[in-house]
N, C-alpha and C positions, 0 to 999 in steps of 0.2 A: 943534189947530184948523188947517186948511189955509191955507198962505198962496201958492199957486201953484205952478205947475212940479213937481208931485207932493210938494213939501217940507212937513213940519209943523214946528211952531213948537216949541221945547223948553218943557217946564213950566217957569214962572218959580220960581226959587230962593227960598227962605225968607230973610229980613231976617238979615243977617250973614254968610249963606254965600257964598263966592267958587267961580269956577269957570273953570277951566284948560283950555285945548284942547291935546291931543296928536295929531299927524299922524302918522296910520300909513297912510296911504293908500299902496297897492303893495307894502305889506309881508307876507310870508306867515308862517303859523305856525312857529314861536312868538314871533316879534319882537313884533306887538303887545301881547300880556301880557307880555313880558320888559320892553317899554320901560313900559306901565303900572304895572307893578311897580314901578319903579325911580323913576318920576316920584311916584307915591303915597308912598313913603318918605320925600321929600322936605317933603310937602306936611303943614300942621297939620290936626288932627282938624276935621271939618267941612265941609271943602273938598270939590269934586266935580271931578273928572277927567273932560272929554269926550273921549274917544279915537274919532278918526275914522279908519276903517277900511274897504278894499275885500276882504279876505279873508272868503268866506263861512265859514270855520272860526271866525271871531271871536265869532259869534252862540252860538257853543256854548262857546269857550274862555274870553272872558270871564268868564259869570254862574258858570262853575266856578270859575274861578281867585276870584270874589269871596266863592262860599263857602267855599273853604278857606283863605283869607287873613283873613275876617273884616271884609270890605269890603262895603257894602250897593249891590248893582246896581239902579240905578233905573230902568233901560230904556232901549231904543233907538229912534232915528227915524230915517227915511229921508233922504236926502239927493241932490243931483245926483249920482248914480255912486258914493257911499258911504254908510254906515252910521254915524251917532255913536251911540255907546255912554256911558252917563253910570255913573260909580262916585263912592259918597261915601266917602270916608275916616272910618272910625268911630273913637270914642275907643278902642276895644280892640285897634284893628288896629297 
């Protein structure tokens, strides 16, 4: 749902889920994926990682990483000059 200035509100998380933000603004491939991987390893299953990135390749790299590593890609939302990609750490990852 729109909230002004071209931003969209992130979908509400189900009860019990936590979200952590990872700032990868200005970083180029492969750094957003490498930093997301490192942060996800430290999070408990069921957590959501919101990766903020400006690299256009992140739109391809992050969903592919999720598929390969067993994480659930929840989607992307445009922000003011960056995109936020949400990844859920699954129990099997």
